[in-house]
N, C-alpha and C positions, 0 to 999 in steps of 0.2 A: 233395146232401143230406148231413147229418151222418152219420158212420159209426156204425152201431149196434153196440154192444159191451156189452150188459147182462150182469150177473153175478148169478146168482140161486142161493141155497141154499134148497132145499125141505126142511123138517124136519117131523116129526110121527111118530106111531106107525104101525105097519103098518095097512093097510086104509084109509088116508086118501088113496089114489090119487096119491101123490107121483110115481111112475114115469109114470103116464098123463099127469099134468100136465107132467112134464119133457119127454116126447116132443112133446106138443102145443105147448108153449112154443117148443121148438127148431125148429118148422116154421111158426110163426105170423108172418105178414108184419109185424105191428105190433111184434114182438119182434126178429126177425132180418132183416127186409126181404123184399121180393118175390123169389120164386125160381121159375124155370121147371123146375127139376129138384131132386131130393132131394140135400141137401148134408150133408157130414160134420162139422158143427160139434159140439164135444164135449158129451156128457152123461156125467158121471162120478159116482162114488158111493163113499162110505166103506163101503158095505155089501158091496163086493166081498170075497169070502173068499179073499184072496190070500196069506195067511200059511200055509195048509195045502194039502196036495196031495190033498184029497178034497172031494167036494161038500158044500155047506153047512157049511164049516169055519169057521175063525177069520179075522178081518181087522181092519180099523182100528177097528171098533166093539166087537167082542166078543173082543178079544185077552186073553190070560191075563197074570198079573203078570210072568212072566219075559219076556214079549214087549213090555213097556212101551217100552224103548229103540227097538225096531223101529217101534212105532206113532208115537212122537214124531218120529223121523227121517222117517217117511213124511209126516206133516203138514208138517214143515219143507220137505220136497221139493216138496210140492204148492204151498205158498204161494210158494216161490221160482219155480216154474214160472209161477204167475199173475203175479208181478211182471215176469218176463221177457217174457211175452206178454200184456201188460196191455190192448192194444187189440184184444181178441177177446172173443167171447161165451163165457161159461162157465155151464153149468147143472149144479148139483150136487144129486143125489138122495140126501139124508142126508149129514151131515158131523159137525162137532165136537160139536153138542148131542146127537146120537144117541150119540156116544161117552160124553159125560158121563152121560147117562141110564143107559146099560147098566152102566157101571162103578160108578155109585152103587148101583144095584140089586143088582148081582152081588157086588161087593167092598167096598161102602161107602167108596169112594175117590172124591174129587172132583178132577178135573183142571182146572186153571186155564188156560183158553185165551185169556186177555186178550191175550197176546203175539201169538196168531194173528189175533185180530180187529183188533188195532192195525195189523197189516200188510195186512189185507184191506180194512179200511174205506176207506183212501185210494184203493184201486183201484175203488171203487164197488160193492162187494158188498152185496147186500141179502138179507134173510132172509124167506121166506114160510113161516109156520107153518100147516100144514094140519091142520084139526080136524074132528071130527064129533060129533054127540050120542051118548051111550052107547047109546041104543036103535037107532041107525042102523048099528051095527057088524054086526048080523046079516045085513042085506041086502047089505052090502058083502062079507061073507064068502061069500055064495052066488055072487056074481059072480066073486070071486077063485078059488074052487074050480074054476071052469070051465077055468082055464088053469094053475093052480099045479102045479109038480112036487114040492112038499113040503107037502101039505095039512095035515099034523099040526100045523104051526106056528100054525094058525088055530083050534085047538080051544078054547082058553081066551080068550074075548072079554073077560072081566073083567080079564085081564092088560093088555090094550090100554087099557082105561079107566084103570087105575092108572098106566100109562106116560104117558098123556096128561096126567094131573094133574101128574106130575113134570115133564114137558116144559114145561108152562105156566110153572112156576117158573123153569126155565132160560131160556126165551124172555124172561121179564120181566127177567132179569139181563143179557141180551146188550147189547152196545154197538152192534150193527149196526142200521141202519134195518129195521123189521119191519112186515109186514102179516100179519094173521090171516085165513085164508080158511076158511070153513065149507063142507065138502064133503058135508054130510049128505044132500043131494039127489042126490048122485052125478052132478051136471051138470058135467063137466069143461070143455066149451066155455065155459060161463058163468063158471066160475072163472078160466079163462085170460083172459077179457076184463077181469075185475076186477083181475087182476094187471097186465095191460097198462095199464089206466087209472092204476093206482098208479105204475107205473114212469114213465109219461109225466108225471104230475103232480109227481113228485119228482126228475125229471132222471136217472132210473136207466137210461135207454136209451143214453146217450152218456157220454163222460168228457172232461175237459179234458186237454190235452197236459201231460205231466209230464217232468221230466228223465230222461234215459236211465238205466236201472238200472245199478248198479255191482256 
């Protein structure tokens, strides 16, 4: 059988179950093949607060202006790693569109990531935009509060509705192949099957051999 090496970016505001989808995709036999034991293929995220030495600090999405060079170098490092390990599956829980959204809202600054997409597109990266209806955020919040270590971030649901509208504009401008998945029903398994169907239909589960990276 052909080697499965899908590359999926999950984008969307909080409470759209991106992390749940990422874990489910990473273990689904249609996405990563049949497995008899749990395997450590990577689920990574721009949401990691790796720029500060305290919980819920800053990272690749919510960096401050003086950390811009650090953030851009981090993105350059990630894309180089993807190029070097192109025949592997990569599932990303929030990435450059989340950075664009936050930086626009916080600092009114637009970061042009066309250079990033131009390097990721030949590797087969595809983007899944996770959405939900405005009225469904409340039920999603109830579920998230059962496990959240930082519940205060979910107090203002209208902020998520506003973020989603901005994210829709950013998704419309991306050059990556895109699927929009409505998760209003909170049905993660069904959403995973829709994503798998799309990947199969568009050739997103495998990739052609390419010249060795230099």
